[in-house]
C-alpha positions in Angstrom: -24.5 -18.0 -7.0 -22.2 -16.0 -4.7 -18.6 -17.1 -5.2 -16.8 -16.8 -1.9 -13.0 -17.5 -1.5 -11.9 -19.8 1.2 -8.5 -20.3 2.7 -6.0 -22.8 1.3 -6.2 -24.7 4.6 -9.9 -25.2 4.2 -9.6 -26.1 0.5 -7.2 -28.9 1.3 -9.1 -30.0 4.4 -12.3 -30.4 2.4 -10.6 -32.1 -0.5 -8.8 -34.6 1.7 -11.9 -35.4 3.8 -14.4 -35.7 1.0 -12.4 -37.3 -1.7 -11.9 -40.2 0.7 -15.6 -40.2 1.7 -16.8 -40.2 -1.9 -14.0 -42.3 -3.7 -11.9 -43.9 -1.0 -8.8 -42.0 -2.1 -6.5 -41.2 0.7 -4.6 -38.1 -0.3 -1.2 -37.6 1.4 -2.3 -34.2 2.7 -1.4 -32.9 6.2 -1.8 -29.2 6.9 -2.0 -27.0 10.0 -3.4 -23.5 10.4 -1.3 -20.8 12.1 -2.6 -17.6 13.6 -1.1 -15.0 16.1 -2.6 -17.0 18.9 -1.1 -20.4 17.9 0.9 -22.2 20.6 3.8 -23.9 18.7 4.5 -26.3 21.6 0.9 -27.6 21.6 0.9 -27.7 17.8 4.0 -29.9 17.8 2.5 -32.3 20.4 -0.8 -32.8 18.6 0.8 -33.1 15.1 3.7 -35.5 15.3 4.4 -35.3 11.6 5.7 -31.7 12.1 8.9 -33.0 13.6 9.3 -36.1 11.4 9.4 -34.4 8.0 10.7 -31.4 6.2 8.1 -28.6 6.0 6.7 -25.8 3.8 5.4 -22.6 5.3 3.4 -19.9 3.5 0.8 -17.2 4.2 -2.8 -18.2 3.8 -4.3 -14.8 3.0 -6.2 -15.2 -0.3 -3.4 -13.8 -2.4 -1.1 -15.6 -4.9 2.5 -15.3 -6.2 3.8 -15.9 -2.7 7.0 -17.6 -4.0 7.8 -14.5 -6.1 7.7 -12.3 -3.0 9.9 -14.4 -0.6 6.9 -15.5 1.4 7.4 -19.3 1.1 9.7 -21.2 3.3 10.8 -24.5 1.8 12.5 -27.7 3.2 12.4 -26.4 6.8 12.5 -28.3 10.1 9.9 -27.4 12.7 12.1 -24.8 14.5 12.9 -23.2 11.1 9.2 -23.1 10.3 8.4 -21.5 13.6 11.2 -18.9 13.0 9.9 -18.2 9.5 6.4 -17.6 10.8 7.5 -15.3 13.7 9.6 -13.2 11.3 6.6 -12.5 9.1 3.6 -12.6 11.4 1.8 -9.3 11.5 4.2 -7.9 8.9 2.6 -5.3 6.7 3.1 -5.9 2.9 1.6 -4.7 -0.3 0.3 -7.1 -2.9 -1.2 -5.9 -6.2 -1.7 -2.4 -4.7 -3.5 -3.8 -1.6 -1.7 -3.4 1.7 -2.3 -5.4 4.9 -0.8 -7.4 7.6 -0.1 -11.2 7.3 -2.0 -12.9 10.1 -2.5 -16.5 8.9 -0.1 -19.1 7.7 -0.2 -22.8 6.9 2.5 -25.5 7.4 2.5 -28.7 5.5 5.0 -31.4 4.4 7.7 -30.6 1.9 7.2 -32.9 -1.1 10.2 -33.4 -3.4 9.0 -33.7 -7.0 10.3 -33.7 -10.6 7.3 -32.2 -12.5 4.6 -29.7 -11.7 1.1 -29.9 -13.1 -1.8 -27.4 -13.3 -5.5 -28.2 -12.7 -8.5 -26.1 -12.3 -12.3 -26.8 -12.2 -14.4 -23.7 -12.5 -18.1 -23.0 -12.7 -19.1 -20.7 -15.6 -22.4 -19.5 -17.0 -22.8 -22.3 -19.5 -21.2 -25.2 -17.5 -18.0 -26.3 -15.8 -14.6 -25.8 -17.3 -11.8 -28.2 -16.5 -8.3 -27.0 -17.4 -5.0 -29.0 -17.2 -1.4 -28.4 -18.1 1.9 -30.3 -17.8 3.6 -27.0 -17.2 2.3 -25.8 -13.9 4.0 -23.7 -11.3 5.0 -20.1 -10.8 5.4 -19.5 -14.5 1.9 -20.8 -15.4 0.9 -17.4 -16.9 3.9 -17.4 -19.2 3.0 -20.9 -20.3 -0.8 -20.4 -20.6 -0.7 -21.5 -24.2 0.0 -25.0 -22.9 -3.2 -25.2 -20.8 -5.9 -27.4 -22.3 -9.5 -27.1 -21.4 -12.8 -29.1 -21.7 -16.3 -27.8 -20.9 -19.1 -29.9 -19.4 -22.7 -29.0 -19.1 -23.6 -28.6 -15.4 -25.2 -32.0 -15.0 -23.0 -33.8 -17.4 -20.9 -36.7 -16.2 -17.1 -36.4 -16.4 -16.0 -39.5 -18.3 -12.6 -40.7 -19.5 -13.7 -39.8 -23.0 -14.3 -36.2 -22.0 -10.9 -36.0 -20.4 -9.1 -37.4 -23.5 -8.5 -34.0 -25.2 -6.6 -32.6 -22.2 -4.7 -35.8 -21.1 -3.9 -37.3 -24.5 -0.2 -36.4 -24.4 0.4 -38.3 -21.2 1.9 -41.8 -20.9 -0.8 -44.5 -20.4 0.3 -45.2 -16.8 0.3 -41.5 -15.9 -2.9 -40.8 -17.8 -4.8 -43.4 -15.8 -3.7 -41.8 -12.5 -4.7 -38.4 -13.7 -8.1 -39.5 -15.0 -8.9 -41.1 -11.6 -7.7 -38.0 -9.7 -9.4 -35.4 -11.9 -12.7 -37.3 -11.9 -12.6 -37.5 -8.1 -11.7 -33.9 -7.7 -14.6 -33.0 -10.0 -16.9 -35.2 -7.9 -15.9 -33.3 -4.8 -16.4 -30.0 -6.7 -20.0 -30.9 -7.5 -20.9 -32.5 -4.1 -19.7 -29.7 -2.0 -20.9 -26.8 -4.3 -17.5 -25.5 -5.1 -17.4 -22.7 -7.8 -13.6 -23.0 -8.2 -10.9 -25.5 -7.3 -7.4 -24.6 -8.6 -4.2 -26.5 -8.0 -1.1 -24.7 -9.2 0.9 -26.7 -9.0 0.1 -30.2 -8.0 2.7 -32.9 -8.2 3.2 -36.6 -7.6 4.7 -37.8 -4.4 7.3 -40.5 -4.1 4.6 -43.1 -4.3 3.1 -41.6 -7.4 0.1 -40.1 -5.7 -1.2 -36.7 -6.8 -0.4 -34.1 -4.2 -1.7 -30.4 -4.4 1.2 -28.2 -3.5 -0.7 -24.9 -3.9 -4.5 -24.8 -3.9 -7.2 -22.3 -3.8 -11.0 -22.7 -3.7 -14.2 -20.8 -3.9 -17.6 -22.0 -2.6 -21.1 -21.0 -3.6 -22.1 -19.7 -0.2 -25.8 -19.7 -1.1 -25.6 -23.5 -1.0 -24.8 -23.5 2.7 -28.3 -24.8 3.5 -27.5 -28.1 1.7 -23.7 -28.3 2.0 -22.9 -26.3 5.2 -22.6 -29.5 7.3 -20.1 -30.9 4.9 -18.1 -27.7 5.0 -17.7 -27.9 8.7 -16.2 -25.1 10.7 -15.4 -22.7 7.9 -15.5 -19.0 7.5 -15.3 -16.8 4.4 -12.4 -14.4 5.0 -12.3 -10.9 3.6 -9.9 -10.2 0.7 -6.4 -9.3 1.7 -6.1 -5.7 2.9 -9.8 -5.5 3.6 -11.2 -5.2 7.2 -14.8 -4.6 8.3 -15.9 -1.3 9.8 -18.0 -1.4 12.9 -21.1 -0.7 10.8 -20.3 -3.5 8.4 -19.7 -5.9 11.3 -23.1 -4.9 12.8 -25.0 -5.5 9.6 -23.1 -8.8 9.1 -24.2 -9.9 12.5 -27.7 -8.9 11.8 -27.6 -10.9 8.5 -26.5 -14.0 10.4 -29.5 -13.8 12.8 -32.3 -13.4 10.3 -33.8 -15.3 7.4 -33.7 -12.2 5.3 -30.6 -10.9 3.5 -28.9 -7.7 4.8 -25.6 -6.7 3.1 -23.5 -3.6 3.5 -20.0 -2.9 2.1 -18.4 0.6 2.4 -16.6 1.4 -0.8 -15.8 5.0 -0.2 -16.6 6.7 3.1 -16.4 10.1 1.4 -18.6 9.1 -1.5 -21.5 11.3 -2.6 -23.8 8.6 -4.0 -25.2 5.9 -1.7 -27.6 3.1 -2.3 -30.2 1.3 -0.2 -31.6 -1.2 -2.7 -33.9 -4.1 -2.3 -33.0 -7.3 -4.1 -29.6 -8.8 -5.0 -30.0 -8.3 -8.7 -31.3 -4.8 -8.5 -28.5 -3.8 -6.1 -25.9 -4.9 -8.6 -27.7 -3.1 -11.4 -27.8 0.1 -9.4 -24.1 -0.1 -8.5 -23.1 -1.0 -12.1 -25.2 1.9 -13.5 -23.4 4.4 -11.2 -20.1 3.0 -12.5 -21.2 3.1 -16.1 -22.0 6.8 -15.8 -18.4 7.4 -14.8 -19.2 7.8 -11.1 -17.6 4.7 -9.6 -15.3 6.8 -7.4 -18.3 8.6 -6.0 -20.1 5.4 -5.0 -20.1 5.2 -1.2 -21.3 1.7 -0.7 -22.8 -1.5 -1.9 -26.0 -2.4 -0.1 -28.8 -4.9 -0.4 -31.8 -5.9 1.7 -34.2 -8.6 0.6 -36.0 -11.8 1.7 -38.8 -9.9 3.6 -37.0 -8.3 6.5 -39.4 -7.1 9.1 -39.9 -3.4 10.1 -37.5 -3.6 13.1 -34.7 -5.2 11.0 -35.1 -2.7 8.2 -35.1 0.1 10.7 -31.8 -1.0 12.3 -30.3 -1.6 8.8 -31.4 1.7 7.4 -30.2 3.6 10.5 -26.8 2.1 10.2 -26.5 2.9 6.5 -27.7 6.5 7.0 -25.1 7.0 9.7 -22.4 6.0 7.2 -23.9 7.9 4.3 -24.2 11.2 6.2 -20.9 11.1 8.2 -18.5 14.0 8.0 -20.5 16.5 5.9 -18.2 18.6 3.7 -20.7 20.9 2.1 -21.0 18.9 -1.2 -24.5 17.5 -2.0 -25.1 13.8 -1.7 -27.7 11.4 -3.0 -29.3 8.2 -1.5 -31.1 5.9 -3.9 -33.8 3.9 -2.1 -34.8 1.5 -4.9 -35.2 -2.0 -6.1 -37.1 -4.2 -8.5 -40.7 -5.3 -8.1 -40.8 -7.4 -5.0 -42.4 -10.9 -5.1 -43.2 -11.3 -1.4 -41.4 -8.5 0.6 -44.0 -6.2 2.1 -42.9 -2.8 0.8 -44.9 -0.9 3.4 -43.4 -2.8 6.3 -39.9 -2.2 5.1 -40.6 1.5 4.3 -41.9 2.0 7.9 -38.5 0.9 9.2 -36.7 3.1 6.6 -38.9 6.1 7.4 -38.3 5.7 11.2 -34.6 5.8 10.5 -34.9 8.8 8.3 -36.9 10.7 10.9 -34.3 9.9 13.6 -31.5 11.0 11.2 -33.2 14.0 9.6 -30.7 16.4 11.1 -27.8 14.4 9.7 -29.5 14.1 6.3 -29.9 17.8 6.0 -26.4 18.5 7.3 -25.0 16.3 4.6 -27.2 18.0 2.0 -28.5 14.6 1.0 -31.4 14.2 -1.5 -33.2 10.9 -1.2 -34.7 9.3 -4.3 -37.3 6.6 -4.0 -38.4 3.9 -6.4 -40.2 0.7 -5.4 -42.8 -1.8 -6.5 -44.3 -5.0 -5.1 -46.8 -6.0 -2.4 -48.3 -2.9 -0.6 -46.0 -0.6 -2.6 -48.8 2.1 -2.8 -49.1 2.2 1.0 -45.4 2.3 1.3 -45.0 5.2 -1.1 -47.9 7.1 0.6 -45.9 6.8 3.8 -42.9 8.3 2.0 -45.1 11.1 0.6 -46.2 12.0 4.1 -42.6 12.0 5.3 -41.7 14.3 2.3 -44.6 16.7 3.4 -43.1 16.9 6.9 -41.3 20.2 7.4 -38.6 18.5 9.3 -37.8 15.8 6.8 -38.5 17.3 3.3 -35.7 15.5 1.5 -37.5 12.8 -0.5 -38.0 12.8 -4.3 -39.8 10.2 -6.3 -38.7 8.4 -9.5 -41.1 5.7 -10.4 -39.4 5.2 -13.7 -35.8 5.9 -12.7 -33.5 6.6 -15.6 -29.9 7.7 -14.9 -29.6 10.4 -17.6 -26.8 12.5 -16.2 -24.1 12.5 -13.6 -22.8 14.7 -10.8 -22.2 18.1 -12.4 -20.9 20.9 -10.2 -23.1 20.9 -7.1 -26.1 19.1 -8.5 -26.9 15.4 -8.8 -29.3 15.0 -11.7 -31.4 11.8 -11.8 -34.6 11.9 -13.9 
């Protein structure tokens, strides 16, 4: 599972649409998405409710605690909402040590309420955890002892009996409403392959209907093949303060055009340890091991290629990664780990041909960066692939390859030497 955060706008859009499709519940949710290109006159004409009700405005940038940072406009008319957005659009702020510009807002109706509740449904290793509290809102962390939880096995049905431990203190009338609402939210969670739905807070509108005031969601993006059509026009935005480099954008575009998996995230452009690892699990293990050895600050990237990319795809991927890994040499040695687990169906020789071609083209850059390349690989045609690497190593112009068939990280960067045995 790959848990990917989505915008609050999309969380509410999906909940409203699919809770009605699955359970016939018509949530009183109306929300519009605001970006720098939004035309407010057109927005008002296509959404009449914007001028007929008081409004709430807030950034939709994957960070919380907006109310505590004067980033929520409450009980505004449309002109006040527009003014609030314009005063903060593209404003640079720092949240939890991450700095960035605010470029996305949402506007929704202002809902007067007397009490705020907390609800979350989260996928964990052993099942799904449902959490509920009658003391939701901005002080939820200070009142975490009041949050009650229940855990369900992944395929277990959510019944009224299962909800009893977390709703037992409510009045019978309110309890029935909450049971119906939470069961429906859980059904949407399962049907759309959410990994997290959190409402902090949600309240009851004047007609007693549950209304999510603040909401965040995460989807299992590996389920796009079965739920993508239900998600509709949805993107997975980067975390606040994070923007893609041109190299990351190029690999991201490649990934979207192939049935294989190609991933590249630059963590530290000046890092001395770089990875080009086959397999999602192996790539995480390599990165974790570098961190466990106390070298997290030296890790230049996270990278993964898998799913049998062809030679041309691997070449383009490897060339892009090498350009990043060898940029701006500073005289200090670097290392590139070309590794992975034992492949099931990826042709090692075919991928190595692409990697070798990129190494040959970037041989000057590799030497200028004083980069040692360490290779470990298994799977279909791995002998042929390693033979090709040996031939590259024997080449006078590209003698940079070492082999670690049983790689064990036994030491760390010490002085000017990277020791991996």
